VMD Tcl script that builds the backbone (N, CA, C; Angstrom):
set m [mol new atoms 366]
animate dup $m
set s [atomselect $m all]
$s set {name element resname resid chain x y z} {
  {N N UNK 1 A 0.839 -1.182 -0.008}
  {CA C UNK 1 A 0.016 -0.011 0.011}
  {C C UNK 1 A 0.887 1.235 0.006}
  {N N UNK 2 A 0.730 2.035 -0.992}
  {CA C UNK 2 A 1.561 3.252 -1.116}
  {C C UNK 2 A 1.018 4.372 -0.237}
  {N N UNK 3 A 1.926 5.097 0.383}
  {CA C UNK 3 A 1.541 6.233 1.239}
  {C C UNK 3 A 1.954 7.515 0.506}
  {N N UNK 4 A 1.066 8.529 0.524}
  {CA C UNK 4 A 1.317 9.768 -0.151}
  {C C UNK 4 A 1.612 10.925 0.816}
  {N N UNK 5 A 1.142 10.826 2.044}
  {CA C UNK 5 A 1.307 11.944 3.008}
  {C C UNK 5 A 2.238 11.576 4.160}
  {N N UNK 6 A 2.196 10.334 4.591}
  {CA C UNK 6 A 3.006 9.919 5.719}
  {C C UNK 6 A 4.350 9.401 5.249}
  {N N UNK 7 A 5.391 10.063 5.648}
  {CA C UNK 7 A 6.754 9.679 5.315}
  {C C UNK 7 A 7.435 9.360 6.667}
  {N N UNK 8 A 7.587 8.085 6.969}
  {CA C UNK 8 A 8.062 7.644 8.275}
  {C C UNK 8 A 9.576 7.687 8.397}
  {N N UNK 9 A 10.037 8.260 9.514}
  {CA C UNK 9 A 11.430 8.105 9.974}
  {C C UNK 9 A 11.367 6.930 10.959}
  {N N UNK 10 A 12.337 6.035 10.830}
  {CA C UNK 10 A 12.307 4.820 11.642}
  {C C UNK 10 A 13.543 4.778 12.521}
  {N N UNK 11 A 13.308 4.567 13.814}
  {CA C UNK 11 A 14.374 4.432 14.783}
  {C C UNK 11 A 14.253 3.044 15.425}
  {N N UNK 12 A 15.286 2.234 15.302}
  {CA C UNK 12 A 15.258 0.863 15.846}
  {C C UNK 12 A 16.108 0.740 17.099}
  {N N UNK 13 A 15.610 -0.104 18.017}
  {CA C UNK 13 A 16.372 -0.464 19.192}
  {C C UNK 13 A 17.235 -1.673 18.870}
  {N N UNK 14 A 18.124 -1.994 19.779}
  {CA C UNK 14 A 19.012 -3.150 19.587}
  {C C UNK 14 A 18.218 -4.479 19.517}
  {N N UNK 15 A 17.070 -4.527 20.154}
  {CA C UNK 15 A 16.282 -5.757 20.151}
  {C C UNK 15 A 15.347 -5.896 18.923}
  {N N UNK 16 A 15.376 -4.890 18.048}
  {CA C UNK 16 A 14.563 -4.970 16.824}
  {C C UNK 16 A 13.231 -4.226 16.931}
  {N N UNK 17 A 12.901 -3.766 18.147}
  {CA C UNK 17 A 11.701 -2.915 18.277}
  {C C UNK 17 A 11.988 -1.592 17.603}
  {N N UNK 18 A 10.933 -0.893 17.186}
  {CA C UNK 18 A 11.171 0.348 16.458}
  {C C UNK 18 A 10.078 1.362 16.727}
  {N N UNK 19 A 10.403 2.596 16.430}
  {CA C UNK 19 A 9.449 3.720 16.432}
  {C C UNK 19 A 9.378 4.259 15.032}
  {N N UNK 20 A 8.180 4.386 14.502}
  {CA C UNK 20 A 7.928 4.961 13.201}
  {C C UNK 20 A 7.268 6.307 13.422}
  {N N UNK 21 A 7.973 7.399 13.052}
  {CA C UNK 21 A 7.443 8.748 13.259}
  {C C UNK 21 A 7.171 9.388 11.897}
  {N N UNK 22 A 5.964 9.957 11.775}
  {CA C UNK 22 A 5.623 10.680 10.553}
  {C C UNK 22 A 4.895 11.982 10.930}
  {N N UNK 23 A 5.130 12.993 10.138}
  {CA C UNK 23 A 4.407 14.259 10.299}
  {C C UNK 23 A 4.001 14.739 8.936}
  {N N UNK 24 A 2.793 15.218 8.819}
  {CA C UNK 24 A 2.270 15.723 7.580}
  {C C UNK 24 A 1.578 17.042 7.831}
  {N N UNK 25 A 1.704 17.974 6.915}
  {CA C UNK 25 A 1.048 19.268 7.015}
  {C C UNK 25 A 0.359 19.559 5.692}
  {N N UNK 26 A -0.957 19.736 5.753}
  {CA C UNK 26 A -1.732 19.889 4.521}
  {C C UNK 26 A -2.743 21.020 4.638}
  {N N UNK 27 A -3.174 21.532 3.486}
  {CA C UNK 27 A -4.252 22.521 3.438}
  {C C UNK 27 A -5.564 21.789 3.657}
  {N N UNK 28 A -6.622 22.556 3.956}
  {CA C UNK 28 A -7.915 21.996 4.278}
  {C C UNK 28 A -8.438 21.025 3.208}
  {N N UNK 29 A -8.213 21.336 1.942}
  {CA C UNK 29 A -8.763 20.491 0.883}
  {C C UNK 29 A -8.082 19.097 0.818}
  {N N UNK 30 A -6.903 18.966 1.429}
  {CA C UNK 30 A -6.172 17.696 1.436}
  {C C UNK 30 A -6.383 16.898 2.737}
  {N N UNK 31 A -7.069 17.512 3.685}
  {CA C UNK 31 A -7.267 16.887 4.992}
  {C C UNK 31 A -7.987 15.561 4.924}
  {N N UNK 32 A -9.071 15.415 4.177}
  {CA C UNK 32 A -9.729 14.109 4.122}
  {C C UNK 32 A -8.828 13.009 3.589}
  {N N UNK 33 A -7.970 13.310 2.628}
  {CA C UNK 33 A -7.053 12.313 2.101}
  {C C UNK 33 A -5.993 11.913 3.143}
  {N N UNK 34 A -5.529 12.901 3.891}
  {CA C UNK 34 A -4.560 12.593 4.943}
  {C C UNK 34 A -5.200 11.746 6.024}
  {N N UNK 35 A -6.397 12.099 6.450}
  {CA C UNK 35 A -7.089 11.308 7.467}
  {C C UNK 35 A -7.354 9.891 6.974}
  {N N UNK 36 A -7.686 9.758 5.698}
  {CA C UNK 36 A -7.932 8.415 5.133}
  {C C UNK 36 A -6.656 7.592 5.151}
  {N N UNK 37 A -5.527 8.212 4.872}
  {CA C UNK 37 A -4.250 7.499 4.881}
  {C C UNK 37 A -3.907 7.060 6.322}
  {N N UNK 38 A -4.125 7.947 7.275}
  {CA C UNK 38 A -3.844 7.587 8.680}
  {C C UNK 38 A -4.793 6.418 9.074}
  {N N UNK 39 A -6.034 6.514 8.681}
  {CA C UNK 39 A -7.017 5.455 9.007}
  {C C UNK 39 A -6.611 4.129 8.365}
  {N N UNK 40 A -6.054 4.190 7.169}
  {CA C UNK 40 A -5.597 2.970 6.494}
  {C C UNK 40 A -4.470 2.295 7.282}
  {N N UNK 41 A -3.508 3.096 7.739}
  {CA C UNK 41 A -2.372 2.555 8.472}
  {C C UNK 41 A -2.817 1.994 9.820}
  {N N UNK 42 A -3.608 2.791 10.583}
  {CA C UNK 42 A -4.040 2.308 11.892}
  {C C UNK 42 A -5.089 1.189 11.775}
  {N N UNK 43 A -5.917 1.226 10.727}
  {CA C UNK 43 A -6.843 0.122 10.484}
  {C C UNK 43 A -6.097 -1.156 10.229}
  {N N UNK 44 A -5.044 -1.060 9.413}
  {CA C UNK 44 A -4.219 -2.256 9.126}
  {C C UNK 44 A -3.640 -2.824 10.441}
  {N N UNK 45 A -3.100 -1.929 11.295}
  {CA C UNK 45 A -2.501 -2.376 12.551}
  {C C UNK 45 A -3.525 -3.070 13.430}
  {N N UNK 46 A -4.719 -2.485 13.546}
  {CA C UNK 46 A -5.763 -3.084 14.354}
  {C C UNK 46 A -6.233 -4.439 13.789}
  {N N UNK 47 A -6.343 -4.530 12.479}
  {CA C UNK 47 A -6.778 -5.775 11.861}
  {C C UNK 47 A -5.688 -6.864 11.895}
  {N N UNK 48 A -4.436 -6.451 11.660}
  {CA C UNK 48 A -3.365 -7.412 11.591}
  {C C UNK 48 A -2.878 -7.881 12.980}
  {N N UNK 49 A -2.983 -7.028 13.966}
  {CA C UNK 49 A -2.560 -7.336 15.315}
  {C C UNK 49 A -3.681 -6.992 16.312}
  {N N UNK 50 A -4.823 -7.673 16.185}
  {CA C UNK 50 A -5.961 -7.344 17.038}
  {C C UNK 50 A -5.647 -7.669 18.499}
  {N N UNK 51 A -6.196 -6.873 19.374}
  {CA C UNK 51 A -6.052 -7.072 20.824}
  {C C UNK 51 A -4.594 -7.012 21.267}
  {N N UNK 52 A -3.705 -6.455 20.462}
  {CA C UNK 52 A -2.283 -6.408 20.816}
  {C C UNK 52 A -1.795 -5.007 21.043}
  {N N UNK 53 A -2.705 -4.003 20.968}
  {CA C UNK 53 A -2.274 -2.646 21.174}
  {C C UNK 53 A -2.165 -2.342 22.659}
  {N N UNK 54 A -0.964 -2.013 23.069}
  {CA C UNK 54 A -0.641 -1.609 24.428}
  {C C UNK 54 A 0.826 -1.183 24.418}
  {N N UNK 55 A 1.242 -0.373 25.378}
  {CA C UNK 55 A 2.658 -0.045 25.437}
  {C C UNK 55 A 3.522 -1.306 25.433}
  {N N UNK 56 A 4.628 -1.256 24.732}
  {CA C UNK 56 A 5.508 -2.413 24.629}
  {C C UNK 56 A 5.999 -2.873 25.993}
  {N N UNK 57 A 6.306 -1.930 26.875}
  {CA C UNK 57 A 6.789 -2.310 28.207}
  {C C UNK 57 A 5.719 -2.904 29.085}
  {N N UNK 58 A 4.470 -2.910 28.594}
  {CA C UNK 58 A 3.355 -3.581 29.311}
  {C C UNK 58 A 2.921 -4.846 28.592}
  {N N UNK 59 A 3.737 -5.289 27.639}
  {CA C UNK 59 A 3.438 -6.534 26.942}
  {C C UNK 59 A 2.704 -6.405 25.603}
  {N N UNK 60 A 2.492 -5.173 25.159}
  {CA C UNK 60 A 1.830 -4.988 23.848}
  {C C UNK 60 A 2.757 -5.279 22.668}
  {N N UNK 61 A 2.110 -5.526 21.534}
  {CA C UNK 61 A 2.849 -5.717 20.293}
  {C C UNK 61 A 3.119 -4.389 19.601}
  {N N UNK 62 A 2.177 -3.436 19.783}
  {CA C UNK 62 A 2.295 -2.153 19.112}
  {C C UNK 62 A 1.466 -1.114 19.849}
  {N N UNK 63 A 1.773 0.147 19.605}
  {CA C UNK 63 A 1.003 1.258 20.200}
  {C C UNK 63 A 1.217 2.461 19.280}
  {N N UNK 64 A 0.421 3.482 19.474}
  {CA C UNK 64 A 0.579 4.700 18.646}
  {C C UNK 64 A 0.167 5.936 19.424}
  {N N UNK 65 A 0.640 7.060 18.913}
  {CA C UNK 65 A 0.273 8.392 19.405}
  {C C UNK 65 A -0.064 9.221 18.190}
  {N N UNK 66 A -1.267 9.798 18.169}
  {CA C UNK 66 A -1.738 10.613 17.070}
  {C C UNK 66 A -2.102 11.978 17.591}
  {N N UNK 67 A -1.492 13.022 17.022}
  {CA C UNK 67 A -1.733 14.380 17.464}
  {C C UNK 67 A -1.911 15.310 16.261}
  {N N UNK 68 A -2.669 16.367 16.428}
  {CA C UNK 68 A -2.905 17.307 15.340}
  {C C UNK 68 A -2.938 18.737 15.815}
  {N N UNK 69 A -2.750 19.650 14.869}
  {CA C UNK 69 A -2.810 21.078 15.164}
  {C C UNK 69 A -3.247 21.821 13.917}
  {N N UNK 70 A -3.934 22.920 14.124}
  {CA C UNK 70 A -4.284 23.812 13.007}
  {C C UNK 70 A -3.389 25.040 13.114}
  {N N UNK 71 A -2.873 25.458 11.971}
  {CA C UNK 71 A -1.985 26.593 11.927}
  {C C UNK 71 A -2.470 27.543 10.844}
  {N N UNK 72 A -2.608 28.817 11.250}
  {CA C UNK 72 A -2.974 29.837 10.261}
  {C C UNK 72 A -1.760 30.716 10.018}
  {N N UNK 73 A -1.332 30.771 8.804}
  {CA C UNK 73 A -0.184 31.575 8.427}
  {C C UNK 73 A -0.690 32.933 7.965}
  {N N UNK 74 A -0.187 33.973 8.579}
  {CA C UNK 74 A -0.544 35.330 8.198}
  {C C UNK 74 A 0.672 36.002 7.548}
  {N N UNK 75 A 0.514 36.392 6.300}
  {CA C UNK 75 A 1.608 37.099 5.608}
  {C C UNK 75 A 1.651 38.545 6.116}
  {N N UNK 76 A 2.833 38.997 6.466}
  {CA C UNK 76 A 3.028 40.351 6.967}
  {C C UNK 76 A 3.988 41.063 6.004}
  {N N UNK 77 A 3.513 42.198 5.525}
  {CA C UNK 77 A 4.345 43.037 4.634}
  {C C UNK 77 A 5.279 43.871 5.500}
  {N N UNK 78 A 6.579 43.713 5.246}
  {CA C UNK 78 A 7.577 44.486 6.002}
  {C C UNK 78 A 8.271 45.487 5.087}
  {N N UNK 79 A 8.611 46.638 5.682}
  {CA C UNK 79 A 9.305 47.687 4.920}
  {C C UNK 79 A 10.499 48.150 5.739}
  {N N UNK 80 A 11.628 48.282 5.091}
  {CA C UNK 80 A 12.819 48.798 5.737}
  {C C UNK 80 A 13.013 50.256 5.325}
  {N N UNK 81 A 13.199 51.095 6.315}
  {CA C UNK 81 A 13.453 52.531 6.065}
  {C C UNK 81 A 14.954 52.726 6.276}
  {N N UNK 82 A 15.737 52.860 5.193}
  {CA C UNK 82 A 17.183 52.956 5.310}
  {C C UNK 82 A 17.637 54.235 6.026}
  {N N UNK 83 A 16.883 55.323 5.933}
  {CA C UNK 83 A 17.286 56.558 6.577}
  {C C UNK 83 A 17.064 56.493 8.093}
  {N N UNK 84 A 15.992 55.862 8.514}
  {CA C UNK 84 A 15.724 55.702 9.927}
  {C C UNK 84 A 16.367 54.468 10.505}
  {N N UNK 85 A 16.732 53.515 9.614}
  {CA C UNK 85 A 17.315 52.256 10.065}
  {C C UNK 85 A 16.346 51.363 10.832}
  {N N UNK 86 A 15.062 51.444 10.419}
  {CA C UNK 86 A 14.028 50.691 11.117}
  {C C UNK 86 A 13.215 49.828 10.131}
  {N N UNK 87 A 12.534 48.889 10.696}
  {CA C UNK 87 A 11.607 48.063 9.938}
  {C C UNK 87 A 10.205 48.381 10.402}
  {N N UNK 88 A 9.323 48.550 9.470}
  {CA C UNK 88 A 7.922 48.862 9.764}
  {C C UNK 88 A 7.034 47.766 9.225}
  {N N UNK 89 A 5.953 47.506 9.902}
  {CA C UNK 89 A 4.990 46.486 9.483}
  {C C UNK 89 A 3.905 47.161 8.654}
  {N N UNK 90 A 3.648 46.583 7.489}
  {CA C UNK 90 A 2.579 47.088 6.608}
  {C C UNK 90 A 1.324 46.253 6.791}
  {N N UNK 91 A 0.749 45.876 5.712}
  {CA C UNK 91 A -0.513 45.134 5.773}
  {C C UNK 91 A -0.273 43.704 6.188}
  {N N UNK 92 A -1.341 43.101 6.742}
  {CA C UNK 92 A -1.321 41.690 7.117}
  {C C UNK 92 A -2.419 40.986 6.360}
  {N N UNK 93 A -2.087 39.858 5.752}
  {CA C UNK 93 A -3.040 39.106 4.966}
  {C C UNK 93 A -3.179 37.688 5.529}
  {N N UNK 94 A -4.362 37.392 6.063}
  {CA C UNK 94 A -4.534 36.009 6.577}
  {C C UNK 94 A -4.370 35.007 5.433}
  {N N UNK 95 A -3.670 33.963 5.761}
  {CA C UNK 95 A -3.425 32.938 4.761}
  {C C UNK 95 A -4.280 31.728 4.929}
  {N N UNK 96 A -3.865 30.667 4.322}
  {CA C UNK 96 A -4.581 29.393 4.358}
  {C C UNK 96 A -4.292 28.688 5.655}
  {N N UNK 97 A -5.322 28.078 6.223}
  {CA C UNK 97 A -5.150 27.262 7.406}
  {C C UNK 97 A -4.538 25.936 6.983}
  {N N UNK 98 A -3.483 25.530 7.671}
  {CA C UNK 98 A -2.869 24.225 7.416}
  {C C UNK 98 A -3.112 23.349 8.631}
  {N N UNK 99 A -3.237 22.086 8.385}
  {CA C UNK 99 A -3.444 21.091 9.427}
  {C C UNK 99 A -2.214 20.228 9.490}
  {N N UNK 100 A -1.590 20.164 10.650}
  {CA C UNK 100 A -0.425 19.337 10.845}
  {C C UNK 100 A -0.810 18.154 11.732}
  {N N UNK 101 A -0.352 16.994 11.344}
  {CA C UNK 101 A -0.630 15.776 12.086}
  {C C UNK 101 A 0.660 15.036 12.283}
  {N N UNK 102 A 0.865 14.517 13.504}
  {CA C UNK 102 A 2.008 13.658 13.748}
  {C C UNK 102 A 1.489 12.289 14.214}
  {N N UNK 103 A 2.125 11.250 13.718}
  {CA C UNK 103 A 1.755 9.881 14.050}
  {C C UNK 103 A 3.045 9.141 14.419}
  {N N UNK 104 A 3.084 8.618 15.629}
  {CA C UNK 104 A 4.173 7.762 16.095}
  {C C UNK 104 A 3.641 6.391 16.388}
  {N N UNK 105 A 4.267 5.392 15.779}
  {CA C UNK 105 A 3.861 4.002 16.014}
  {C C UNK 105 A 5.063 3.263 16.566}
  {N N UNK 106 A 4.895 2.547 17.670}
  {CA C UNK 106 A 5.960 1.724 18.206}
  {C C UNK 106 A 5.534 0.268 18.030}
  {N N UNK 107 A 6.533 -0.588 17.867}
  {CA C UNK 107 A 6.177 -1.997 17.693}
  {C C UNK 107 A 7.316 -2.947 17.990}
  {N N UNK 108 A 6.942 -4.185 18.224}
  {CA C UNK 108 A 7.901 -5.262 18.415}
  {C C UNK 108 A 8.507 -5.635 17.055}
  {N N UNK 109 A 9.573 -6.414 17.058}
  {CA C UNK 109 A 10.179 -6.794 15.785}
  {C C UNK 109 A 9.197 -7.445 14.802}
  {N N UNK 110 A 8.310 -8.306 15.301}
  {CA C UNK 110 A 7.327 -8.957 14.434}
  {C C UNK 110 A 6.360 -7.944 13.839}
  {N N UNK 111 A 5.879 -7.017 14.641}
  {CA C UNK 111 A 4.956 -5.989 14.147}
  {C C UNK 111 A 5.687 -5.095 13.141}
  {N N UNK 112 A 6.909 -4.697 13.465}
  {CA C UNK 112 A 7.669 -3.773 12.602}
  {C C UNK 112 A 7.925 -4.396 11.214}
  {N N UNK 113 A 8.259 -5.655 11.208}
  {CA C UNK 113 A 8.494 -6.338 9.938}
  {C C UNK 113 A 7.219 -6.353 9.085}
  {N N UNK 114 A 6.106 -6.625 9.743}
  {CA C UNK 114 A 4.825 -6.642 9.019}
  {C C UNK 114 A 4.441 -5.262 8.525}
  {N N UNK 115 A 4.635 -4.237 9.358}
  {CA C UNK 115 A 4.323 -2.839 8.953}
  {C C UNK 115 A 5.179 -2.408 7.748}
  {N N UNK 116 A 6.481 -2.716 7.827}
  {CA C UNK 116 A 7.370 -2.364 6.744}
  {C C UNK 116 A 6.923 -3.021 5.454}
  {N N UNK 117 A 6.550 -4.293 5.538}
  {CA C UNK 117 A 6.120 -5.030 4.340}
  {C C UNK 117 A 4.814 -4.486 3.797}
  {N N UNK 118 A 3.863 -4.233 4.671}
  {CA C UNK 118 A 2.513 -3.789 4.240}
  {C C UNK 118 A 2.560 -2.423 3.526}
  {N N UNK 119 A 3.441 -1.526 3.985}
  {CA C UNK 119 A 3.461 -0.156 3.439}
  {C C UNK 119 A 4.785 0.159 2.722}
  {N N UNK 120 A 5.546 -0.876 2.435}
  {CA C UNK 120 A 6.798 -0.735 1.681}
  {C C UNK 120 A 7.698 0.348 2.280}
  {N N UNK 121 A 7.917 0.239 3.594}
  {CA C UNK 121 A 8.748 1.189 4.306}
  {C C UNK 121 A 10.164 0.675 4.392}
  {N N UNK 122 A 11.106 1.517 4.171}
  {CA C UNK 122 A 12.527 1.112 4.178}
  {C C UNK 122 A 13.086 1.334 5.591}
}
mol reanalyze $m
mol bondsrecalc $m
mol representation Tube
mol addrep $m
């Protein structure tokens, strides 16, 4: 299954357990596609390893943390006055709201191997 929004950085422990971290930031019109991709990954984990979600140090096979934020970028027009040696603020233009999501998945070696295979993660 190809991923278009989630680009995972993978950190492995000496025992083969790993953390898969991804962050995506999209405009409102791309949000449904991002959420669908997250749902596909987490749905796969729940289906492939049912009843195994719990912190690894408590005996779980896998666990995750999902967080989001909305960010509004406001463009600010700046002007430099060379004679006064100052910067002045001109107009402010509200920009597009972006939605940022971070997803961290931890897993045992068995889970990590399956996740890598299912989503072609290197």
